[in-house]
PDB file of N, CA, C and O in Angstrom, chain B, residues numbered from 101:
ATOM      1  N   UNK B 101     141.600  54.970 123.076  1.00  0.00           N
ATOM      2  CA  UNK B 101     140.800  54.060 122.292  1.00  0.00           C
ATOM      3  C   UNK B 101     141.667  53.449 121.190  1.00  0.00           C
ATOM      4  O   UNK B 101     142.466  54.145 120.563  1.00  0.00           O
ATOM      5  N   UNK B 102     141.507  52.162 120.963  1.00  0.00           N
ATOM      6  CA  UNK B 102     142.296  51.459 119.964  1.00  0.00           C
ATOM      7  C   UNK B 102     141.618  51.534 118.607  1.00  0.00           C
ATOM      8  O   UNK B 102     140.394  51.458 118.496  1.00  0.00           O
ATOM      9  N   UNK B 103     142.449  51.685 117.570  1.00  0.00           N
ATOM     10  CA  UNK B 103     141.938  51.673 116.207  1.00  0.00           C
ATOM     11  C   UNK B 103     142.447  50.417 115.529  1.00  0.00           C
ATOM     12  O   UNK B 103     143.559  49.957 115.787  1.00  0.00           O
ATOM     13  N   UNK B 104     141.610  49.868 114.654  1.00  0.00           N
ATOM     14  CA  UNK B 104     142.035  48.698 113.894  1.00  0.00           C
ATOM     15  C   UNK B 104     143.124  49.090 112.916  1.00  0.00           C
ATOM     16  O   UNK B 104     143.156  50.215 112.418  1.00  0.00           O
ATOM     17  N   UNK B 105     143.998  48.168 112.653  1.00  0.00           N
ATOM     18  CA  UNK B 105     145.069  48.352 111.683  1.00  0.00           C
ATOM     19  C   UNK B 105     144.460  48.200 110.297  1.00  0.00           C
ATOM     20  O   UNK B 105     143.483  47.473 110.116  1.00  0.00           O
ATOM     21  N   UNK B 106     145.044  48.893 109.315  1.00  0.00           N
ATOM     22  CA  UNK B 106     144.521  48.841 107.950  1.00  0.00           C
ATOM     23  C   UNK B 106     144.362  47.397 107.484  1.00  0.00           C
ATOM     24  O   UNK B 106     145.277  46.582 107.601  1.00  0.00           O
ATOM     25  N   UNK B 107     143.192  47.105 106.959  1.00  0.00           N
ATOM     26  CA  UNK B 107     142.881  45.750 106.525  1.00  0.00           C
ATOM     27  C   UNK B 107     143.298  45.517 105.080  1.00  0.00           C
ATOM     28  O   UNK B 107     143.117  46.380 104.221  1.00  0.00           O
ATOM     29  N   UNK B 108     143.848  44.363 104.829  1.00  0.00           N
ATOM     30  CA  UNK B 108     144.108  43.872 103.484  1.00  0.00           C
ATOM     31  C   UNK B 108     143.378  42.535 103.396  1.00  0.00           C
ATOM     32  O   UNK B 108     143.031  41.959 104.427  1.00  0.00           O
ATOM     33  N   UNK B 109     143.139  42.031 102.190  1.00  0.00           N
ATOM     34  CA  UNK B 109     142.470  40.723 102.101  1.00  0.00           C
ATOM     35  C   UNK B 109     143.218  39.626 102.865  1.00  0.00           C
ATOM     36  O   UNK B 109     142.600  38.773 103.502  1.00  0.00           O
ATOM     37  N   UNK B 110     144.550  39.656 102.796  1.00  0.00           N
ATOM     38  CA  UNK B 110     145.332  38.639 103.505  1.00  0.00           C
ATOM     39  C   UNK B 110     145.203  38.789 105.019  1.00  0.00           C
ATOM     40  O   UNK B 110     145.091  37.799 105.743  1.00  0.00           O
ATOM     41  N   UNK B 111     145.218  40.032 105.487  1.00  0.00           N
ATOM     42  CA  UNK B 111     145.102  40.279 106.928  1.00  0.00           C
ATOM     43  C   UNK B 111     143.732  39.836 107.434  1.00  0.00           C
ATOM     44  O   UNK B 111     143.628  39.218 108.493  1.00  0.00           O
ATOM     45  N   UNK B 112     142.684  40.152 106.679  1.00  0.00           N
ATOM     46  CA  UNK B 112     141.340  39.710 107.064  1.00  0.00           C
ATOM     47  C   UNK B 112     141.285  38.189 107.144  1.00  0.00           C
ATOM     48  O   UNK B 112     140.702  37.624 108.069  1.00  0.00           O
ATOM     49  N   UNK B 113     141.902  37.536 106.160  1.00  0.00           N
ATOM     50  CA  UNK B 113     141.938  36.075 106.145  1.00  0.00           C
ATOM     51  C   UNK B 113     142.701  35.549 107.361  1.00  0.00           C
ATOM     52  O   UNK B 113     142.300  34.561 107.977  1.00  0.00           O
ATOM     53  N   UNK B 114     143.811  36.223 107.701  1.00  0.00           N
ATOM     54  CA  UNK B 114     144.610  35.802 108.848  1.00  0.00           C
ATOM     55  C   UNK B 114     143.795  35.894 110.142  1.00  0.00           C
ATOM     56  O   UNK B 114     143.844  34.983 110.969  1.00  0.00           O
ATOM     57  N   UNK B 115     143.053  36.978 110.319  1.00  0.00           N
ATOM     58  CA  UNK B 115     142.269  37.141 111.544  1.00  0.00           C
ATOM     59  C   UNK B 115     141.187  36.079 111.650  1.00  0.00           C
ATOM     60  O   UNK B 115     140.921  35.560 112.735  1.00  0.00           O
ATOM     61  N   UNK B 116     140.563  35.757 110.523  1.00  0.00           N
ATOM     62  CA  UNK B 116     139.549  34.694 110.512  1.00  0.00           C
ATOM     63  C   UNK B 116     140.199  33.357 110.863  1.00  0.00           C
ATOM     64  O   UNK B 116     139.674  32.595 111.674  1.00  0.00           O
ATOM     65  N   UNK B 117     141.345  33.082 110.242  1.00  0.00           N
ATOM     66  CA  UNK B 117     142.038  31.807 110.502  1.00  0.00           C
ATOM     67  C   UNK B 117     142.506  31.701 111.939  1.00  0.00           C
ATOM     68  O   UNK B 117     142.423  30.635 112.550  1.00  0.00           O
ATOM     69  N   UNK B 118     142.992  32.790 112.470  1.00  0.00           N
ATOM     70  CA  UNK B 118     143.473  32.790 113.846  1.00  0.00           C
ATOM     71  C   UNK B 118     142.362  32.341 114.796  1.00  0.00           C
ATOM     72  O   UNK B 118     142.585  31.505 115.672  1.00  0.00           O
ATOM     73  N   UNK B 119     141.183  32.893 114.619  1.00  0.00           N
ATOM     74  CA  UNK B 119     140.054  32.518 115.474  1.00  0.00           C
ATOM     75  C   UNK B 119     139.598  31.088 115.184  1.00  0.00           C
ATOM     76  O   UNK B 119     139.363  30.310 116.108  1.00  0.00           O
ATOM     77  N   UNK B 120     139.473  30.742 113.893  1.00  0.00           N
ATOM     78  CA  UNK B 120     139.027  29.394 113.530  1.00  0.00           C
ATOM     79  C   UNK B 120     139.965  28.324 114.081  1.00  0.00           C
ATOM     80  O   UNK B 120     139.514  27.326 114.643  1.00  0.00           O
ATOM     81  N   UNK B 121     141.263  28.534 113.920  1.00  0.00           N
ATOM     82  CA  UNK B 121     142.231  27.549 114.409  1.00  0.00           C
ATOM     83  C   UNK B 121     142.170  27.413 115.926  1.00  0.00           C
ATOM     84  O   UNK B 121     142.268  26.309 116.462  1.00  0.00           O
ATOM     85  N   UNK B 122     142.009  28.535 116.610  1.00  0.00           N
ATOM     86  CA  UNK B 122     141.902  28.494 118.076  1.00  0.00           C
ATOM     87  C   UNK B 122     140.679  27.680 118.491  1.00  0.00           C
ATOM     88  O   UNK B 122     140.758  26.820 119.368  1.00  0.00           O
ATOM     89  N   UNK B 123     139.547  27.964 117.847  1.00  0.00           N
ATOM     90  CA  UNK B 123     138.309  27.263 118.196  1.00  0.00           C
ATOM     91  C   UNK B 123     138.369  25.782 117.819  1.00  0.00           C
ATOM     92  O   UNK B 123     137.882  24.932 118.564  1.00  0.00           O
ATOM     93  N   UNK B 124     138.967  25.470 116.661  1.00  0.00           N
ATOM     94  CA  UNK B 124     139.115  24.067 116.250  1.00  0.00           C
ATOM     95  C   UNK B 124     139.923  23.270 117.265  1.00  0.00           C
ATOM     96  O   UNK B 124     139.661  22.088 117.487  1.00  0.00           O
ATOM     97  N   UNK B 125     140.900  23.916 117.876  1.00  0.00           N
ATOM     98  CA  UNK B 125     141.738  23.237 118.869  1.00  0.00           C
ATOM     99  C   UNK B 125     141.087  23.230 120.253  1.00  0.00           C
ATOM    100  O   UNK B 125     141.586  22.586 121.176  1.00  0.00           O
ATOM    101  N   UNK B 126     139.975  23.947 120.390  1.00  0.00           N
ATOM    102  CA  UNK B 126     139.267  23.984 121.665  1.00  0.00           C
ATOM    103  C   UNK B 126     139.897  24.887 122.704  1.00  0.00           C
ATOM    104  O   UNK B 126     139.677  24.702 123.901  1.00  0.00           O
ATOM    105  N   UNK B 127     140.685  25.872 122.261  1.00  0.00           N
ATOM    106  CA  UNK B 127     141.352  26.784 123.186  1.00  0.00           C
ATOM    107  C   UNK B 127     140.510  28.026 123.447  1.00  0.00           C
ATOM    108  O   UNK B 127     139.877  28.569 122.542  1.00  0.00           O
ATOM    109  N   UNK B 128     140.517  28.460 124.688  1.00  0.00           N
ATOM    110  CA  UNK B 128     139.978  29.781 125.011  1.00  0.00           C
ATOM    111  C   UNK B 128     141.050  30.794 124.628  1.00  0.00           C
ATOM    112  O   UNK B 128     142.183  30.420 124.328  1.00  0.00           O
ATOM    113  N   UNK B 129     140.695  32.073 124.637  1.00  0.00           N
ATOM    114  CA  UNK B 129     141.701  33.102 124.347  1.00  0.00           C
ATOM    115  C   UNK B 129     142.812  33.065 125.395  1.00  0.00           C
ATOM    116  O   UNK B 129     143.983  33.261 125.071  1.00  0.00           O
ATOM    117  N   UNK B 130     142.445  32.817 126.636  1.00  0.00           N
ATOM    118  CA  UNK B 130     143.444  32.744 127.706  1.00  0.00           C
ATOM    119  C   UNK B 130     144.417  31.594 127.461  1.00  0.00           C
ATOM    120  O   UNK B 130     145.626  31.756 127.625  1.00  0.00           O
ATOM    121  N   UNK B 131     143.896  30.441 127.070  1.00  0.00           N
ATOM    122  CA  UNK B 131     144.764  29.293 126.795  1.00  0.00           C
ATOM    123  C   UNK B 131     145.681  29.568 125.605  1.00  0.00           C
ATOM    124  O   UNK B 131     146.869  29.248 125.646  1.00  0.00           O
ATOM    125  N   UNK B 132     145.129  30.163 124.547  1.00  0.00           N
ATOM    126  CA  UNK B 132     145.940  30.490 123.367  1.00  0.00           C
ATOM    127  C   UNK B 132     147.022  31.501 123.736  1.00  0.00           C
ATOM    128  O   UNK B 132     148.164  31.388 123.290  1.00  0.00           O
ATOM    129  N   UNK B 133     146.662  32.480 124.545  1.00  0.00           N
ATOM    130  CA  UNK B 133     147.633  33.495 124.973  1.00  0.00           C
ATOM    131  C   UNK B 133     148.782  32.845 125.735  1.00  0.00           C
ATOM    132  O   UNK B 133     149.943  33.202 125.533  1.00  0.00           O
ATOM    133  N   UNK B 134     148.470  31.906 126.599  1.00  0.00           N
ATOM    134  CA  UNK B 134     149.519  31.219 127.367  1.00  0.00           C
ATOM    135  C   UNK B 134     150.462  30.441 126.458  1.00  0.00           C
ATOM    136  O   UNK B 134     151.662  30.362 126.718  1.00  0.00           O
ATOM    137  N   UNK B 135     149.910  29.865 125.387  1.00  0.00           N
ATOM    138  CA  UNK B 135     150.734  29.091 124.450  1.00  0.00           C
ATOM    139  C   UNK B 135     151.808  29.951 123.796  1.00  0.00           C
ATOM    140  O   UNK B 135     152.876  29.452 123.440  1.00  0.00           O
ATOM    141  N   UNK B 136     151.524  31.253 123.636  1.00  0.00           N
ATOM    142  CA  UNK B 136     152.501  32.139 122.982  1.00  0.00           C
ATOM    143  C   UNK B 136     153.118  33.120 123.982  1.00  0.00           C
ATOM    144  O   UNK B 136     153.723  34.119 123.593  1.00  0.00           O
ATOM    145  N   UNK B 137     152.958  32.823 125.270  1.00  0.00           N
ATOM    146  CA  UNK B 137     153.558  33.628 126.344  1.00  0.00           C
ATOM    147  C   UNK B 137     153.098  35.084 126.274  1.00  0.00           C
ATOM    148  O   UNK B 137     153.899  36.013 126.371  1.00  0.00           O
ATOM    149  N   UNK B 138     151.795  35.254 126.104  1.00  0.00           N
ATOM    150  CA  UNK B 138     151.209  36.582 125.953  1.00  0.00           C
ATOM    151  C   UNK B 138     150.083  36.761 126.970  1.00  0.00           C
ATOM    152  O   UNK B 138     149.587  35.786 127.535  1.00  0.00           O
ATOM    153  N   UNK B 139     149.694  37.988 127.192  1.00  0.00           N
ATOM    154  CA  UNK B 139     148.565  38.294 128.070  1.00  0.00           C
ATOM    155  C   UNK B 139     147.271  38.080 127.280  1.00  0.00           C
ATOM    156  O   UNK B 139     147.232  38.375 126.085  1.00  0.00           O
ATOM    157  N   UNK B 140     146.218  37.575 127.918  1.00  0.00           N
ATOM    158  CA  UNK B 140     144.954  37.365 127.211  1.00  0.00           C
ATOM    159  C   UNK B 140     144.406  38.621 126.519  1.00  0.00           C
ATOM    160  O   UNK B 140     143.841  38.527 125.430  1.00  0.00           O
ATOM    161  N   UNK B 141     144.566  39.783 127.136  1.00  0.00           N
ATOM    162  CA  UNK B 141     144.098  41.021 126.496  1.00  0.00           C
ATOM    163  C   UNK B 141     144.872  41.301 125.211  1.00  0.00           C
ATOM    164  O   UNK B 141     144.305  41.773 124.226  1.00  0.00           O
ATOM    165  N   UNK B 142     146.156  41.008 125.231  1.00  0.00           N
ATOM    166  CA  UNK B 142     146.982  41.205 124.039  1.00  0.00           C
ATOM    167  C   UNK B 142     146.541  40.243 122.943  1.00  0.00           C
ATOM    168  O   UNK B 142     146.404  40.638 121.785  1.00  0.00           O
ATOM    169  N   UNK B 143     146.319  38.986 123.305  1.00  0.00           N
ATOM    170  CA  UNK B 143     145.866  38.004 122.317  1.00  0.00           C
ATOM    171  C   UNK B 143     144.522  38.427 121.730  1.00  0.00           C
ATOM    172  O   UNK B 143     144.299  38.305 120.525  1.00  0.00           O
ATOM    173  N   UNK B 144     143.645  38.914 122.568  1.00  0.00           N
ATOM    174  CA  UNK B 144     142.342  39.397 122.110  1.00  0.00           C
ATOM    175  C   UNK B 144     142.520  40.501 121.066  1.00  0.00           C
ATOM    176  O   UNK B 144     141.815  40.526 120.057  1.00  0.00           O
ATOM    177  N   UNK B 145     143.454  41.403 121.311  1.00  0.00           N
ATOM    178  CA  UNK B 145     143.718  42.492 120.357  1.00  0.00           C
ATOM    179  C   UNK B 145     144.308  41.958 119.055  1.00  0.00           C
ATOM    180  O   UNK B 145     144.025  42.489 117.981  1.00  0.00           O
ATOM    181  N   UNK B 146     145.122  40.915 119.146  1.00  0.00           N
ATOM    182  CA  UNK B 146     145.646  40.289 117.930  1.00  0.00           C
ATOM    183  C   UNK B 146     144.488  39.743 117.094  1.00  0.00           C
ATOM    184  O   UNK B 146     144.389  40.007 115.896  1.00  0.00           O
ATOM    185  N   UNK B 147     143.621  38.980 117.751  1.00  0.00           N
ATOM    186  CA  UNK B 147     142.534  38.302 117.044  1.00  0.00           C
ATOM    187  C   UNK B 147     141.519  39.287 116.469  1.00  0.00           C
ATOM    188  O   UNK B 147     140.888  39.006 115.450  1.00  0.00           O
ATOM    189  N   UNK B 148     141.362  40.422 117.110  1.00  0.00           N
ATOM    190  CA  UNK B 148     140.424  41.440 116.618  1.00  0.00           C
ATOM    191  C   UNK B 148     141.058  42.395 115.610  1.00  0.00           C
ATOM    192  O   UNK B 148     140.370  43.240 115.038  1.00  0.00           O
ATOM    193  N   UNK B 149     142.355  42.266 115.392  1.00  0.00           N
ATOM    194  CA  UNK B 149     143.030  43.117 114.421  1.00  0.00           C
ATOM    195  C   UNK B 149     143.369  44.495 114.930  1.00  0.00           C
ATOM    196  O   UNK B 149     143.624  45.404 114.141  1.00  0.00           O
ATOM    197  N   UNK B 150     143.376  44.663 116.240  1.00  0.00           N
ATOM    198  CA  UNK B 150     143.674  45.962 116.841  1.00  0.00           C
ATOM    199  C   UNK B 150     145.178  46.135 117.022  1.00  0.00           C
ATOM    200  O   UNK B 150     145.682  47.258 117.044  1.00  0.00           O
ATOM    201  N   UNK B 151     145.881  45.035 117.149  1.00  0.00           N
ATOM    202  CA  UNK B 151     147.321  45.081 117.397  1.00  0.00           C
ATOM    203  C   UNK B 151     148.038  44.143 116.425  1.00  0.00           C
ATOM    204  O   UNK B 151     147.567  43.042 116.139  1.00  0.00           O
ATOM    205  N   UNK B 152     149.183  44.600 115.926  1.00  0.00           N
ATOM    206  CA  UNK B 152     150.008  43.761 115.052  1.00  0.00           C
ATOM    207  C   UNK B 152     150.561  42.589 115.858  1.00  0.00           C
ATOM    208  O   UNK B 152     150.851  42.717 117.048  1.00  0.00           O
ATOM    209  N   UNK B 153     150.702  41.448 115.191  1.00  0.00           N
ATOM    210  CA  UNK B 153     151.257  40.270 115.851  1.00  0.00           C
ATOM    211  C   UNK B 153     152.745  40.194 115.529  1.00  0.00           C
ATOM    212  O   UNK B 153     153.113  40.099 114.358  1.00  0.00           O
ATOM    213  N   UNK B 154     153.609  40.236 116.547  1.00  0.00           N
ATOM    214  CA  UNK B 154     155.053  40.137 116.292  1.00  0.00           C
ATOM    215  C   UNK B 154     155.410  38.790 115.658  1.00  0.00           C
ATOM    216  O   UNK B 154     154.723  37.790 115.866  1.00  0.00           O
ATOM    217  N   UNK B 155     156.480  38.782 114.894  1.00  0.00           N
ATOM    218  CA  UNK B 155     156.893  37.570 114.191  1.00  0.00           C
ATOM    219  C   UNK B 155     157.110  36.399 115.141  1.00  0.00           C
ATOM    220  O   UNK B 155     156.715  35.276 114.827  1.00  0.00           O
ATOM    221  N   UNK B 156     157.727  36.632 116.291  1.00  0.00           N
ATOM    222  CA  UNK B 156     157.963  35.514 117.215  1.00  0.00           C
ATOM    223  C   UNK B 156     156.646  34.918 117.703  1.00  0.00           C
ATOM    224  O   UNK B 156     156.553  33.708 117.908  1.00  0.00           O
ATOM    225  N   UNK B 157     155.632  35.755 117.889  1.00  0.00           N
ATOM    226  CA  UNK B 157     154.315  35.251 118.296  1.00  0.00           C
ATOM    227  C   UNK B 157     153.638  34.515 117.143  1.00  0.00           C
ATOM    228  O   UNK B 157     152.980  33.498 117.364  1.00  0.00           O
ATOM    229  N   UNK B 158     153.793  35.016 115.913  1.00  0.00           N
ATOM    230  CA  UNK B 158     153.241  34.315 114.747  1.00  0.00           C
ATOM    231  C   UNK B 158     153.854  32.926 114.613  1.00  0.00           C
ATOM    232  O   UNK B 158     153.162  31.959 114.297  1.00  0.00           O
ATOM    233  N   UNK B 159     155.150  32.839 114.855  1.00  0.00           N
ATOM    234  CA  UNK B 159     155.819  31.540 114.763  1.00  0.00           C
ATOM    235  C   UNK B 159     155.298  30.579 115.833  1.00  0.00           C
ATOM    236  O   UNK B 159     155.086  29.397 115.560  1.00  0.00           O
ATOM    237  N   UNK B 160     155.096  31.083 117.034  1.00  0.00           N
ATOM    238  CA  UNK B 160     154.541  30.240 118.102  1.00  0.00           C
ATOM    239  C   UNK B 160     153.105  29.830 117.792  1.00  0.00           C
ATOM    240  O   UNK B 160     152.702  28.705 118.089  1.00  0.00           O
ATOM    241  N   UNK B 161     152.335  30.733 117.198  1.00  0.00           N
ATOM    242  CA  UNK B 161     150.959  30.401 116.819  1.00  0.00           C
ATOM    243  C   UNK B 161     150.941  29.317 115.746  1.00  0.00           C
ATOM    244  O   UNK B 161     150.156  28.372 115.829  1.00  0.00           O
ATOM    245  N   UNK B 162     151.800  29.450 114.742  1.00  0.00           N
ATOM    246  CA  UNK B 162     151.868  28.436 113.685  1.00  0.00           C
ATOM    247  C   UNK B 162     152.242  27.079 114.285  1.00  0.00           C
ATOM    248  O   UNK B 162     151.686  26.050 113.900  1.00  0.00           O
ATOM    249  N   UNK B 163     153.174  27.082 115.215  1.00  0.00           N
ATOM    250  CA  UNK B 163     153.577  25.831 115.871  1.00  0.00           C
ATOM    251  C   UNK B 163     152.428  25.279 116.716  1.00  0.00           C
ATOM    252  O   UNK B 163     152.143  24.082 116.673  1.00  0.00           O
ATOM    253  N   UNK B 164     151.775  26.142 117.477  1.00  0.00           N
ATOM    254  CA  UNK B 164     150.657  25.732 118.330  1.00  0.00           C
ATOM    255  C   UNK B 164     149.516  25.145 117.509  1.00  0.00           C
ATOM    256  O   UNK B 164     148.923  24.136 117.890  1.00  0.00           O
ATOM    257  N   UNK B 165     149.210  25.785 116.375  1.00  0.00           N
ATOM    258  CA  UNK B 165     148.089  25.354 115.536  1.00  0.00           C
ATOM    259  C   UNK B 165     148.525  24.390 114.436  1.00  0.00           C
ATOM    260  O   UNK B 165     147.711  23.979 113.608  1.00  0.00           O
ATOM    261  N   UNK B 166     149.811  24.030 114.426  1.00  0.00           N
ATOM    262  CA  UNK B 166     150.386  23.075 113.479  1.00  0.00           C
ATOM    263  C   UNK B 166     150.033  23.408 112.028  1.00  0.00           C
ATOM    264  O   UNK B 166     149.491  22.587 111.289  1.00  0.00           O
ATOM    265  N   UNK B 167     150.361  24.645 111.653  1.00  0.00           N
ATOM    266  CA  UNK B 167     150.152  25.082 110.273  1.00  0.00           C
ATOM    267  C   UNK B 167     151.340  25.941 109.855  1.00  0.00           C
ATOM    268  O   UNK B 167     152.121  26.388 110.694  1.00  0.00           O
ATOM    269  N   UNK B 168     151.464  26.164 108.562  1.00  0.00           N
ATOM    270  CA  UNK B 168     152.567  26.995 108.078  1.00  0.00           C
ATOM    271  C   UNK B 168     152.274  28.465 108.362  1.00  0.00           C
ATOM    272  O   UNK B 168     151.122  28.860 108.539  1.00  0.00           O
ATOM    273  N   UNK B 169     153.330  29.262 108.402  1.00  0.00           N
ATOM    274  CA  UNK B 169     153.155  30.713 108.545  1.00  0.00           C
ATOM    275  C   UNK B 169     152.388  31.275 107.359  1.00  0.00           C
ATOM    276  O   UNK B 169     151.569  32.179 107.523  1.00  0.00           O
ATOM    277  N   UNK B 170     152.647  30.747 106.154  1.00  0.00           N
ATOM    278  CA  UNK B 170     151.932  31.206 104.960  1.00  0.00           C
ATOM    279  C   UNK B 170     150.426  31.020 105.117  1.00  0.00           C
ATOM    280  O   UNK B 170     149.641  31.905 104.779  1.00  0.00           O
ATOM    281  N   UNK B 171     150.038  29.863 105.631  1.00  0.00           N
ATOM    282  CA  UNK B 171     148.610  29.596 105.827  1.00  0.00           C
ATOM    283  C   UNK B 171     148.033  30.528 106.890  1.00  0.00           C
ATOM    284  O   UNK B 171     146.985  31.140 106.683  1.00  0.00           O
ATOM    285  N   UNK B 172     148.709  30.631 108.009  1.00  0.00           N
ATOM    286  CA  UNK B 172     148.238  31.487 109.097  1.00  0.00           C
ATOM    287  C   UNK B 172     148.117  32.937 108.645  1.00  0.00           C
ATOM    288  O   UNK B 172     147.172  33.632 109.019  1.00  0.00           O
ATOM    289  N   UNK B 173     149.078  33.395 107.838  1.00  0.00           N
ATOM    290  CA  UNK B 173     149.096  34.787 107.381  1.00  0.00           C
ATOM    291  C   UNK B 173     148.116  35.055 106.240  1.00  0.00           C
ATOM    292  O   UNK B 173     147.978  36.199 105.809  1.00  0.00           O
ATOM    293  N   UNK B 174     147.441  34.028 105.749  1.00  0.00           N
ATOM    294  CA  UNK B 174     146.463  34.235 104.690  1.00  0.00           C
ATOM    295  C   UNK B 174     147.060  34.304 103.298  1.00  0.00           C
ATOM    296  O   UNK B 174     146.374  34.673 102.344  1.00  0.00           O
ATOM    297  N   UNK B 175     148.336  33.951 103.173  1.00  0.00           N
ATOM    298  CA  UNK B 175     149.014  34.001 101.879  1.00  0.00           C
ATOM    299  C   UNK B 175     148.757  32.719 101.087  1.00  0.00           C
ATOM    300  O   UNK B 175     148.716  32.744  99.857  1.00  0.00           O
ATOM    301  N   UNK B 176     148.587  31.615 101.785  1.00  0.00           N
ATOM    302  CA  UNK B 176     148.351  30.318 101.158  1.00  0.00           C
ATOM    303  C   UNK B 176     147.058  29.725 101.707  1.00  0.00           C
ATOM    304  O   UNK B 176     146.674  29.981 102.849  1.00  0.00           O
ATOM    305  N   UNK B 177     146.399  28.932 100.875  1.00  0.00           N
ATOM    306  CA  UNK B 177     145.196  28.242 101.331  1.00  0.00           C
ATOM    307  C   UNK B 177     145.470  26.778 101.653  1.00  0.00           C
ATOM    308  O   UNK B 177     144.547  26.014 101.937  1.00  0.00           O
ATOM    309  N   UNK B 178     146.743  26.391 101.608  1.00  0.00           N
ATOM    310  CA  UNK B 178     147.122  25.017 101.942  1.00  0.00           C
ATOM    311  C   UNK B 178     147.649  24.975 103.372  1.00  0.00           C
ATOM    312  O   UNK B 178     148.720  25.514 103.653  1.00  0.00           O
ATOM    313  N   UNK B 179     146.911  24.343 104.270  1.00  0.00           N
ATOM    314  CA  UNK B 179     147.333  24.321 105.686  1.00  0.00           C
ATOM    315  C   UNK B 179     148.421  23.290 105.962  1.00  0.00           C
ATOM    316  O   UNK B 179     148.219  22.362 106.746  1.00  0.00           O
ATOM    317  N   UNK B 180     149.574  23.455 105.318  1.00  0.00           N
ATOM    318  CA  UNK B 180     150.686  22.526 105.550  1.00  0.00           C
ATOM    319  C   UNK B 180     151.037  22.496 107.029  1.00  0.00           C
ATOM    320  O   UNK B 180     150.774  23.441 107.772  1.00  0.00           O
ATOM    321  N   UNK B 181     151.625  21.410 107.424  1.00  0.00           N
ATOM    322  CA  UNK B 181     152.051  21.273 108.819  1.00  0.00           C
ATOM    323  C   UNK B 181     153.166  22.254 109.128  1.00  0.00           C
ATOM    324  O   UNK B 181     153.927  22.632 108.237  1.00  0.00           O
ATOM    325  N   UNK B 182     153.267  22.661 110.367  1.00  0.00           N
ATOM    326  CA  UNK B 182     154.313  23.588 110.806  1.00  0.00           C
ATOM    327  C   UNK B 182     155.689  22.997 110.525  1.00  0.00           C
ATOM    328  O   UNK B 182     155.949  21.832 110.826  1.00  0.00           O
ATOM    329  N   UNK B 183     156.565  23.812 109.945  1.00  0.00           N
ATOM    330  CA  UNK B 183     157.941  23.405 109.705  1.00  0.00           C
ATOM    331  C   UNK B 183     158.150  22.515 108.494  1.00  0.00           C
ATOM    332  O   UNK B 183     159.255  22.016 108.281  1.00  0.00           O
ATOM    333  N   UNK B 184     157.116  22.306 107.700  1.00  0.00           N
ATOM    334  CA  UNK B 184     157.257  21.452 106.502  1.00  0.00           C
ATOM    335  C   UNK B 184     156.966  22.228 105.255  1.00  0.00           C
ATOM    336  O   UNK B 184     157.034  21.678 104.156  1.00  0.00           O
TER     337      UNK B 184
END
Protein backbone atom coordinates (compact mmCIF):
# COMPACT_ATOMS: atom_id res chain seq x y z
CA UNK A 1 0.00 0.00 0.00
CA UNK A 2 1.29 3.46 -0.90
CA UNK A 3 1.56 6.23 1.66
CA UNK A 4 1.41 9.91 0.82
CA UNK A 5 4.62 11.86 1.16
CA UNK A 6 4.76 14.44 3.95
CA UNK A 7 2.77 17.49 2.92
CA UNK A 8 4.05 21.04 3.07
CA UNK A 9 2.05 24.09 1.97
CA UNK A 10 4.19 24.34 -1.17
CA UNK A 11 3.77 20.65 -1.98
CA UNK A 12 -0.01 20.87 -1.55
CA UNK A 13 -0.02 23.89 -3.86
CA UNK A 14 2.10 21.99 -6.39
CA UNK A 15 -0.31 19.03 -6.45
CA UNK A 16 -3.27 21.36 -6.97
CA UNK A 17 -1.44 23.21 -9.75
CA UNK A 18 -0.36 20.01 -11.42
CA UNK A 19 -3.98 18.89 -11.77
CA UNK A 20 -5.30 22.36 -12.65
CA UNK A 21 -2.70 22.87 -15.38
CA UNK A 22 -3.39 19.43 -16.84
CA UNK A 23 -7.13 20.09 -16.93
CA UNK A 24 -6.69 23.62 -18.33
CA UNK A 25 -4.72 22.14 -21.22
CA UNK A 26 -7.39 19.48 -21.75
CA UNK A 27 -5.05 16.55 -21.11
CA UNK A 28 -6.06 13.23 -19.64
CA UNK A 29 -3.62 11.66 -17.18
CA UNK A 30 -2.52 9.29 -19.95
CA UNK A 31 -1.79 12.19 -22.31
CA UNK A 32 0.11 14.10 -19.60
CA UNK A 33 2.10 10.97 -18.76
CA UNK A 34 3.10 10.57 -22.41
CA UNK A 35 4.30 14.18 -22.52
CA UNK A 36 6.85 13.41 -19.78
CA UNK A 37 7.65 9.87 -20.99
CA UNK A 38 6.03 8.29 -17.95
CA UNK A 39 3.49 5.54 -17.30
CA UNK A 40 -0.06 6.77 -16.56
CA UNK A 41 -0.05 5.01 -13.17
CA UNK A 42 3.15 6.82 -12.25
CA UNK A 43 1.70 10.16 -13.31
CA UNK A 44 -1.41 9.42 -11.26
CA UNK A 45 0.81 8.83 -8.21
CA UNK A 46 2.61 12.12 -8.86
CA UNK A 47 -0.66 14.04 -9.02
CA UNK A 48 -2.01 12.37 -5.88
CA UNK A 49 1.18 13.03 -3.93
CA UNK A 50 2.00 9.36 -3.44
CA UNK A 51 5.27 9.52 -5.36
CA UNK A 52 7.96 12.19 -5.59
CA UNK A 53 8.35 13.79 -9.01
CA UNK A 54 11.93 13.56 -10.33
CA UNK A 55 13.52 16.82 -11.43
CA UNK A 56 13.69 15.79 -15.09
CA UNK A 57 9.94 15.09 -15.03
CA UNK A 58 9.26 18.42 -13.29
CA UNK A 59 11.19 20.18 -16.03
CA UNK A 60 9.19 18.40 -18.72
CA UNK A 61 5.95 19.27 -16.92
CA UNK A 62 6.92 22.95 -16.70
CA UNK A 63 7.72 22.91 -20.42
CA UNK A 64 4.49 21.05 -21.26
CA UNK A 65 2.36 23.43 -19.19
CA UNK A 66 4.44 26.48 -20.21
CA UNK A 67 5.11 27.70 -16.68
CA UNK A 68 8.16 28.21 -14.51
CA UNK A 69 9.40 25.50 -12.16
CA UNK A 70 8.87 27.96 -9.29
CA UNK A 71 5.20 28.28 -10.19
CA UNK A 72 4.71 24.55 -10.69
CA UNK A 73 6.47 23.80 -7.38
CA UNK A 74 4.22 26.21 -5.48
CA UNK A 75 7.07 28.56 -4.57
CA UNK A 76 5.81 31.44 -6.72
CA UNK A 77 2.31 32.59 -7.59
CA UNK A 78 3.44 34.17 -10.86
CA UNK A 79 2.93 31.71 -13.73
CA UNK A 80 5.84 32.98 -15.84
CA UNK A 81 6.41 31.25 -19.12
CA UNK A 82 8.76 28.26 -19.18
CA UNK A 83 12.40 29.26 -19.55
CA UNK A 84 11.84 32.97 -18.88
